[in-house]
C-alpha positions in Angstrom: 38.0 116.5 64.4 41.2 114.3 62.9 41.3 113.7 59.9 44.3 110.7 58.8 45.7 111.2 55.5 45.1 108.3 53.6 49.1 107.4 52.3 49.3 106.7 48.4 50.2 104.3 46.7 53.3 105.7 46.2 54.0 106.0 49.9 52.9 102.5 50.5 55.4 101.3 47.6 58.3 103.2 49.4 57.6 101.8 52.9 58.1 98.4 51.2 61.0 98.5 48.9 62.6 100.2 52.0 62.5 96.4 53.1 64.3 95.0 49.6 68.1 96.9 49.9 69.6 94.1 47.3 66.1 95.2 44.9 68.2 95.8 41.3 64.8 94.7 39.1 61.7 96.5 39.4 58.5 97.2 37.6 56.4 99.1 38.1 54.0 99.2 35.0 50.3 100.4 35.0 49.7 101.4 38.3 48.3 105.6 38.1 51.5 106.6 39.7 51.5 110.6 38.7 54.5 111.5 41.6 56.9 109.1 43.0 58.4 110.8 46.4 62.2 112.2 46.4 63.4 109.5 48.6 61.0 106.7 46.4 64.6 104.4 46.2 66.5 105.8 49.3 67.3 102.2 50.8 68.0 100.4 47.3 71.3 100.1 46.7 71.5 98.1 43.6 68.9 98.9 41.9 69.4 98.1 38.3 66.3 98.3 35.9 63.2 100.7 36.7 60.3 100.1 34.2 57.6 102.2 35.1 55.9 103.0 31.8 51.4 103.4 31.6 51.7 105.5 34.5 50.4 108.7 34.7 53.9 110.7 35.5 54.5 113.7 35.6 57.3 114.5 38.3 59.8 112.9 39.0 61.6 115.8 40.5 64.6 114.1 42.3 63.7 111.0 42.6 66.1 109.4 40.6 69.4 111.5 41.8 71.0 109.6 43.9 71.1 106.3 41.7 72.5 107.9 38.8 74.9 110.5 40.5 76.4 106.6 41.7 76.7 105.1 38.9 73.7 102.5 40.5 70.9 102.8 37.5 71.5 101.4 34.5 68.2 101.5 32.6 65.3 102.8 32.9 61.5 102.9 31.0 59.5 105.7 31.5 57.1 105.4 28.0 53.3 106.4 28.1 53.2 108.5 31.0 52.5 112.9 30.9 54.1 115.9 30.7 55.9 114.9 27.5 56.4 111.4 28.0 53.8 108.9 25.8 56.3 108.6 23.0 59.4 105.6 23.3 61.9 106.5 26.6 64.1 103.7 27.4 67.7 104.8 28.6 69.9 102.5 28.9 74.0 103.1 30.3 75.5 106.3 31.9 75.2 108.4 28.5 70.7 107.0 28.9 71.4 108.1 32.1 72.4 111.9 31.8 70.0 112.0 29.1 67.4 111.2 31.4 68.3 113.3 33.9 68.6 115.6 31.4 64.7 115.3 30.8 63.7 115.8 34.5 65.8 118.6 34.8 63.8 120.6 32.1 60.5 118.9 33.5 60.8 120.3 37.2 57.6 121.0 38.9 58.9 122.2 41.5 
């Protein structure tokens, strides 16, 4: 018996985002995401601003590393999630992105 695994909303979104390489701003608020694939934004080379508030995020291991390390991502909001991210968490600029990366690394899931 062959069981098909239904893709998650995040996997479906990853496929859509792969078709939008020039996307600069993305709002994914209130989608009940709890984890994003590490390569979620692999094809997004201009993604400067992301809002992920009011989800259920607990794992963001490696998801934003490339965007941060290459100086692409300039702004992110993860307020209202899980794993201690319930408070108002907004990060902006190069220093803010490094603070965000430290926060993620402090809450690694794997």
